[in-house]
N, CA and C atoms as an extended XYZ file, in Angstrom:
333
Properties=species:S:1:pos:R:3:atomname:S:1:resname:S:1:resid:I:1 pbc="F F F"
N        34.792       17.278       12.908 N   LEU     1
C        33.495       16.417       13.451 CA  LEU     1
C        33.159       15.394       12.497 C   LEU     1
N        32.856       14.708       13.063 N   ALA     2
C        31.540       14.143       12.213 CA  ALA     2
C        30.609       14.280       12.686 C   ALA     2
N        29.613       13.574       10.959 N   CYS     3
C        27.970       13.623       11.034 CA  CYS     3
C        27.327       13.100       12.811 C   CYS     3
N        26.578       13.918       13.871 N   LYS     4
C        26.147       13.432       14.381 CA  LYS     4
C        24.769       12.565       14.081 C   LYS     4
N        24.532       12.563       12.910 N   LEU     5
C        23.191       11.488       12.127 CA  LEU     5
C        24.006       10.139       11.543 C   LEU     5
N        25.591       10.334       12.100 N   GLY     6
C        26.334        9.186       11.505 CA  GLY     6
C        25.804        8.467        9.817 C   GLY     6
N        25.590        9.356        8.866 N   CYS     7
C        26.468        9.478        7.853 CA  CYS     7
C        27.829        9.651        7.193 C   CYS     7
N        28.355        9.647        7.722 N   GLY     8
C        29.583        9.636        7.820 CA  GLY     8
C        30.754       10.763        7.383 C   GLY     8
N        30.373       11.465        6.388 N   THR     9
C        30.551       12.936        6.737 CA  THR     9
C        31.359       13.568        7.440 C   THR     9
N        32.573       13.739        7.279 N   LYS    10
C        33.509       15.122        8.183 CA  LYS    10
C        33.177       16.249        8.018 C   LYS    10
N        32.829       17.170        8.689 N   LEU    11
C        32.266       18.249        8.803 CA  LEU    11
C        33.073       19.388        9.675 C   LEU    11
N        33.930       20.847        9.341 N   THR    12
C        33.683       21.734       10.748 CA  THR    12
C        32.773       21.792       11.512 C   THR    12
N        33.007       22.754       11.580 N   ARG    13
C        31.846       23.341       13.487 CA  ARG    13
C        30.663       23.669       12.921 C   ARG    13
N        31.499       24.958       11.870 N   ASN    14
C        30.089       25.969       10.710 CA  ASN    14
C        29.601       25.034        9.822 C   ASN    14
N        30.285       23.948        9.028 N   GLU    15
C        29.139       23.156        8.182 CA  GLU    15
C        27.949       22.144        8.750 C   GLU    15
N        28.559       21.749       10.330 N   LEU    16
C        27.611       21.140       10.741 CA  LEU    16
C        26.557       21.707       11.192 C   LEU    16
N        26.379       23.155       11.883 N   LYS    17
C        25.319       23.392       11.390 CA  LYS    17
C        23.942       23.606       10.339 C   LYS    17
N        24.624       23.654        8.955 N   THR    18
C        23.693       23.223        8.241 CA  THR    18
C        24.235       22.150        7.303 C   THR    18
N        24.918       20.947        7.863 N   HIS    19
C        24.851       19.525        7.402 CA  HIS    19
C        23.607       19.070        8.253 C   HIS    19
N        23.255       19.233        9.107 N   VAL    20
C        21.937       18.399        9.978 CA  VAL    20
C        20.548       18.234        9.290 C   VAL    20
N        20.589       19.913        8.295 N   HIS    21
C        19.064       19.725        7.675 CA  HIS    21
C        19.320       19.616        5.706 C   HIS    21
N        20.397       19.323        5.420 N   THR    22
C        20.773       18.644        4.435 CA  THR    22
C        21.491       16.983        4.298 C   THR    22
N        21.103       16.178        5.845 N   CYS    23
C        22.194       15.208        5.733 CA  CYS    23
C        21.596       14.120        5.487 C   CYS    23
N        21.216       13.053        4.667 N   VAL    24
C        20.965       11.626        4.050 CA  VAL    24
C        19.987       11.254        5.039 C   VAL    24
N        20.736       10.784        6.649 N   ARG    25
C        19.897       10.412        7.585 CA  ARG    25
C        19.354       11.397        8.028 C   ARG    25
N        18.761       12.268        8.101 N   ARG    26
C        17.910       13.270        8.509 CA  ARG    26
C        16.854       12.748        8.779 C   ARG    26
N        15.422       13.022        9.461 N   ASN    27
C        14.320       12.383        9.921 CA  ASN    27
C        13.841       13.239        8.926 C   ASN    27
N        13.088       12.861        8.175 N   ILE    28
C        11.372       13.663        7.608 CA  ILE    28
C         9.855       13.169        7.816 C   ILE    28
N         9.237       13.348        7.904 N   PRO    29
C         7.952       13.115        7.495 CA  PRO    29
C         7.374       12.547        6.456 C   PRO    29
N         6.472       11.084        6.611 N   CYS    30
C         6.648       10.940        5.269 CA  CYS    30
C         5.017       12.349        4.922 C   CYS    30
N         4.856       12.413        4.095 N   GLU    31
C         3.898       12.502        3.480 CA  GLU    31
C         1.982       12.484        3.232 C   GLU    31
N         2.414       11.234        3.123 N   TYR    32
C         0.813       10.168        3.231 CA  TYR    32
C         0.647        9.912        4.823 C   TYR    32
N         1.815        9.553        5.415 N   CYS    33
C         1.323        8.532        6.932 CA  CYS    33
C         1.125        9.010        7.943 C   CYS    33
N         2.500       10.690        7.350 N   SER    34
C         3.500       11.462        8.714 CA  SER    34
C         4.330       10.604        9.597 C   SER    34
N         4.553        9.615        9.495 N   LYS    35
C         5.422        8.784       10.352 CA  LYS    35
C         6.753        9.262        9.262 C   LYS    35
N         8.110        9.122       10.881 N   ASN    36
C         8.803       10.068        9.818 CA  ASN    36
C        10.038        9.160        9.593 C   ASN    36
N        10.552        8.758        9.122 N   PHE    37
C        12.036        7.999        8.814 CA  PHE    37
C        12.515        8.471        7.927 C   PHE    37
N        13.974        8.211        7.744 N   LYS    38
C        15.679        8.874        7.187 CA  LYS    38
C        15.014        8.871        6.113 C   LYS    38
N        15.731       10.316        5.757 N   PHE    39
C        15.941       10.826        4.215 CA  PHE    39
C        15.851        9.931        3.129 C   PHE    39
N        16.934        8.317        3.860 N   CYS    40
C        17.697        6.923        2.399 CA  CYS    40
C        16.737        6.901        2.905 C   CYS    40
N        16.254        6.401        3.363 N   GLU    41
C        14.772        4.981        3.519 CA  GLU    41
C        13.639        5.922        2.821 C   GLU    41
N        13.594        6.755        3.004 N   MET    42
C        12.378        7.062        2.252 CA  MET    42
C        11.704        6.542        1.191 C   MET    42
N        12.787        6.355       -0.091 N   PRO    43
C        11.653        5.536       -1.257 CA  PRO    43
C        11.882        4.044       -0.879 C   PRO    43
N        12.479        4.125       -0.068 N   GLU    44
C        12.063        2.208        0.185 CA  GLU    44
C        10.665        2.270        0.263 C   GLU    44
N        10.035        3.215        1.627 N   HIS    45
C         9.041        3.408        2.401 CA  HIS    45
C         7.852        3.890        0.835 C   HIS    45
N         7.810        4.277        0.188 N   LEU    46
C         6.911        5.108       -0.201 CA  LEU    46
C         6.434        3.774       -1.229 C   LEU    46
N         7.438        3.089       -1.566 N   LYS    47
C         7.244        1.690       -1.615 CA  LYS    47
C         5.888        0.926       -1.592 C   LYS    47
N         6.040        0.862       -0.223 N   LYS    48
C         4.731        0.697        0.329 CA  LYS    48
C         3.869        0.780        1.271 C   LYS    48
N         4.040        2.141        1.868 N   CYS    49
C         3.745        3.100        1.952 CA  CYS    49
C         1.629        2.849        2.167 C   CYS    49
N         1.285        2.558        3.053 N   PRO    50
C        -0.536        1.647        3.167 CA  PRO    50
C        -1.152        3.347        2.838 C   PRO    50
N        -0.425        4.512        3.632 N   LYS    51
C        -1.026        5.438        2.924 CA  LYS    51
C        -0.821        5.932        1.720 C   LYS    51
N        -0.586        5.933        0.982 N   MET    52
C        -0.296        6.448       -0.234 CA  MET    52
C        -0.881        6.360       -1.296 C   MET    52
N        -1.382        6.956       -2.254 N   LYS    53
C        -2.149        6.874       -3.229 CA  LYS    53
C        -1.806        6.313       -4.103 C   LYS    53
N        -2.982        5.054       -4.814 N   ALA    54
C        -3.045        4.200       -5.437 CA  ALA    54
C        -4.835        3.654       -6.574 C   ALA    54
N        -4.602        3.374       -7.127 N   THR    55
C        -5.592        3.643       -8.039 CA  THR    55
C        -6.142        1.565       -8.631 C   THR    55
N        -6.742        1.106       -8.849 N   CYS    56
C        -7.059       -0.003       -8.843 CA  CYS    56
C        -7.397       -0.324      -11.004 C   CYS    56
N        -7.070       -0.460      -11.787 N   GLU    57
C        -7.936       -0.969      -13.240 CA  GLU    57
C        -8.527       -1.748      -13.267 C   GLU    57
N        -9.565       -1.561      -13.009 N   CYS    58
C       -11.138       -1.949      -13.007 CA  CYS    58
C       -11.749       -0.747      -12.641 C   CYS    58
N       -12.743       -1.062      -13.609 N   GLU    59
C       -13.951       -0.025      -13.879 CA  GLU    59
C       -14.574        0.393      -12.639 C   GLU    59
N       -14.939       -0.293      -11.547 N   VAL    60
C       -15.677       -0.215      -10.161 CA  VAL    60
C       -14.752        1.144       -9.555 C   VAL    60
N       -13.371        0.741       -9.264 N   TYR    61
C       -12.701        1.564       -8.518 CA  TYR    61
C       -11.622        2.408       -9.448 C   TYR    61
N       -11.570        3.144      -10.579 N   VAL    62
C       -10.776        4.283      -10.832 CA  VAL    62
C       -10.345        5.445      -10.070 C   VAL    62
N       -11.487        5.771       -8.733 N   GLU    63
C       -10.786        7.236       -8.383 CA  GLU    63
C        -9.272        6.872       -7.617 C   GLU    63
N        -8.628        7.724       -7.114 N   MET    64
C        -7.217        7.847       -6.505 CA  MET    64
C        -8.408        7.385       -5.023 C   MET    64
N        -7.362        6.255       -4.800 N   LYS    65
C        -7.818        5.708       -2.942 CA  LYS    65
C        -6.376        5.491       -2.006 C   LYS    65
N        -5.889        5.640       -1.384 N   CYS    66
C        -4.888        5.013       -0.508 CA  CYS    66
C        -4.623        3.480       -0.550 C   CYS    66
N        -3.581        3.514       -0.737 N   ARG    67
C        -2.604        1.301       -1.188 CA  ARG    67
C        -3.560        1.152        0.030 C   ARG    67
N        -4.030        0.794        1.492 N   GLU    68
C        -4.509       -0.068        2.119 CA  GLU    68
C        -6.473       -0.123        1.669 C   GLU    68
N        -6.147        0.987        1.364 N   ASP    69
C        -8.481        1.014        0.455 CA  ASP    69
C        -8.366       -0.324       -1.344 C   ASP    69
N        -6.968       -0.039       -1.411 N   VAL    70
C        -7.055       -1.040       -2.827 CA  VAL    70
C        -7.050       -2.124       -2.511 C   VAL    70
N        -5.904       -2.230       -1.644 N   SER    71
C        -5.346       -3.874       -1.739 CA  SER    71
C        -6.929       -4.498       -0.482 C   SER    71
N        -7.372       -3.745       -0.394 N   GLN    72
C        -9.081       -4.943        0.136 CA  GLN    72
C        -9.606       -4.462       -0.949 C   GLN    72
N       -10.482       -3.361       -1.013 N   HIS    73
C       -10.484       -3.786       -2.645 CA  HIS    73
C       -10.540       -4.739       -3.372 C   HIS    73
N        -9.496       -5.318       -4.044 N   LEU    74
C        -9.058       -6.167       -4.708 CA  LEU    74
C        -9.036       -6.937       -4.083 C   LEU    74
N        -9.265       -7.450       -2.387 N   GLU    75
C        -9.453       -8.638       -1.601 CA  GLU    75
C       -10.852       -9.143       -2.144 C   GLU    75
N       -11.888       -7.846       -1.660 N   GLN    76
C       -13.075       -8.382       -1.380 CA  GLN    76
C       -14.189       -7.684       -2.826 C   GLN    76
N       -13.784       -6.923       -3.484 N   ASP    77
C       -15.007       -6.161       -4.680 CA  ASP    77
C       -14.668       -6.042       -5.742 C   ASP    77
N       -13.519       -6.372       -6.469 N   CYS    78
C       -12.800       -6.066       -7.628 CA  CYS    78
C       -13.286       -7.016       -8.417 C   CYS    78
N       -13.879       -5.989       -9.712 N   GLY    79
C       -14.274       -7.107      -10.816 CA  GLY    79
C       -13.403       -7.398      -11.731 C   GLY    79
N       -11.612       -7.132      -11.524 N   LYS    80
C       -10.725       -7.827      -12.300 CA  LYS    80
C       -10.429       -9.706      -11.103 C   LYS    80
N       -10.771       -9.145      -10.340 N   MET    81
C       -10.728      -10.783       -9.043 CA  MET    81
C       -11.269      -10.794       -8.998 C   MET    81
N       -12.876      -11.688      -10.427 N   GLU    82
C       -13.731      -12.763       -9.704 CA  GLU    82
C       -13.454      -13.508      -10.274 C   GLU    82
N       -13.943      -14.791       -9.725 N   GLU    83
C       -13.604      -16.609       -9.997 CA  GLU    83
C       -14.871      -16.718       -9.794 C   GLU    83
N       -14.709      -17.988      -10.453 N   THR    84
C       -15.889      -18.830      -10.741 CA  THR    84
C       -16.302      -19.578       -9.391 C   THR    84
N       -17.982      -20.051       -9.672 N   CYS    85
C       -18.347      -20.591       -8.370 CA  CYS    85
C       -17.711      -22.218       -8.127 C   CYS    85
N       -17.985      -21.993       -6.944 N   LYS    86
C       -16.229      -23.747       -6.677 CA  LYS    86
C       -17.566      -24.976       -7.097 C   LYS    86
N       -18.741      -24.753       -6.583 N   LEU    87
C       -19.834      -25.129       -6.600 CA  LEU    87
C       -20.442      -26.096       -7.519 C   LEU    87
N       -19.599      -25.257       -8.910 N   GLY    88
C       -20.750      -25.691       -9.819 CA  GLY    88
C       -21.396      -24.908      -10.758 C   GLY    88
N       -22.005      -23.641      -10.321 N   CYS    89
C       -22.919      -23.107      -10.951 CA  CYS    89
C       -22.667      -22.859      -12.484 C   CYS    89
N       -21.152      -21.545      -12.561 N   GLY    90
C       -20.802      -21.252      -13.576 CA  GLY    90
C       -20.922      -19.639      -13.713 C   GLY    90
N       -21.574      -19.425      -12.079 N   MET    91
C       -21.672      -17.922      -12.717 CA  MET    91
C       -20.097      -17.054      -11.794 C   MET    91
N       -19.908      -16.055      -12.007 N   LYS    92
C       -19.024      -15.155      -11.956 CA  LYS    92
C       -18.968      -14.535      -10.899 C   LYS    92
N       -18.170      -14.359       -9.997 N   LEU    93
C       -18.279      -13.583       -8.598 CA  LEU    93
C       -17.203      -13.097       -7.927 C   LEU    93
N       -17.220      -11.413       -7.489 N   THR    94
C       -15.873      -11.070       -6.702 CA  THR    94
C       -15.717      -12.130       -5.265 C   THR    94
N       -14.932      -11.650       -5.287 N   PRO    95
C       -14.708      -12.404       -3.861 CA  PRO    95
C       -16.044      -12.500       -2.743 C   PRO    95
N       -16.386      -11.565       -2.134 N   SER    96
C       -17.043      -11.146       -1.453 CA  SER    96
C       -18.372      -11.367       -2.043 C   SER    96
N       -18.798      -11.048       -2.914 N   GLU    97
C       -20.343      -11.690       -3.671 CA  GLU    97
C       -20.146      -14.069       -2.860 C   GLU    97
N       -18.612      -14.033       -3.426 N   LEU    98
C       -18.664      -15.800       -3.655 CA  LEU    98
C       -18.975      -15.701       -1.988 C   LEU    98
N       -18.688      -15.467       -0.846 N   LYS    99
C       -19.040      -15.867        0.071 CA  LYS    99
C       -20.455      -15.837        0.399 C   LYS    99
N       -21.213      -15.015       -0.297 N   THR   100
C       -22.823      -14.752        0.133 CA  THR   100
C       -23.238      -15.814       -0.914 C   THR   100
N       -22.831      -16.213       -1.972 N   HIS   101
C       -24.091      -16.647       -3.348 CA  HIS   101
C       -22.826      -18.226       -2.688 C   HIS   101
N       -22.156      -18.878       -2.062 N   VAL   102
C       -22.365      -20.202       -1.802 CA  VAL   102
C       -23.752      -20.448       -0.717 C   VAL   102
N       -24.221      -19.491        0.167 N   ASN   103
C       -25.343      -20.009        0.366 CA  ASN   103
C       -26.397      -20.913       -0.396 C   ASN   103
N       -26.177      -19.550       -1.117 N   ILE   104
C       -28.082      -19.255       -2.540 CA  ILE   104
C       -27.296      -20.085       -3.608 C   ILE   104
N       -26.878      -20.768       -3.246 N   CYS   105
C       -26.623      -21.401       -5.076 CA  CYS   105
C       -26.930      -22.620       -5.329 C   CYS   105
N       -27.378      -22.769       -6.703 N   VAL   106
C       -28.853      -23.671       -7.382 CA  VAL   106
C       -27.769      -24.909       -6.861 C   VAL   106
N       -26.414      -25.171       -6.946 N   ARG   107
C       -25.555      -26.361       -6.413 CA  ARG   107
C       -25.650      -26.907       -5.436 C   ARG   107
N       -25.730      -26.088       -4.900 N   ARG   108
C       -25.241      -26.240       -3.218 CA  ARG   108
C       -25.778      -27.434       -2.543 C   ARG   108
N       -26.981      -28.220       -2.677 N   ASN   109
C       -27.322      -30.042       -1.875 CA  ASN   109
C       -27.143      -30.382       -3.099 C   ASN   109
N       -26.332      -30.092       -4.310 N   ILE   110
C       -26.199      -31.668       -5.158 CA  ILE   110
C       -24.608      -31.917       -5.105 C   ILE   110
N       -24.630      -33.011       -5.130 N   PRO   111
C       -23.446      -34.111       -5.180 CA  PRO   111
C       -22.547      -34.063       -5.713 C   PRO   111
């Protein structure tokens, strides 16, 4: 008999009963996001799972958080992602600080 999960393995009826628990195409839950994936697809999923633990190398955000939180941190307030004020005052700010800084920058109304 062929494996019902589609891995292509040929088995006897007795082997099939135990094979479904070890088949590479069996469904297993991700330990981070709890979604089900085929066992053989799990390594690829873990490379991008938004709930998997991650850290940022900056001094501010070193504790373990889930990948989606670290992504948000990098986009908004990571010290490693500082940008120089585009209005020309020379201040280096995180992306979220830069959004409010442009309203109060000393160079705001200077042509």
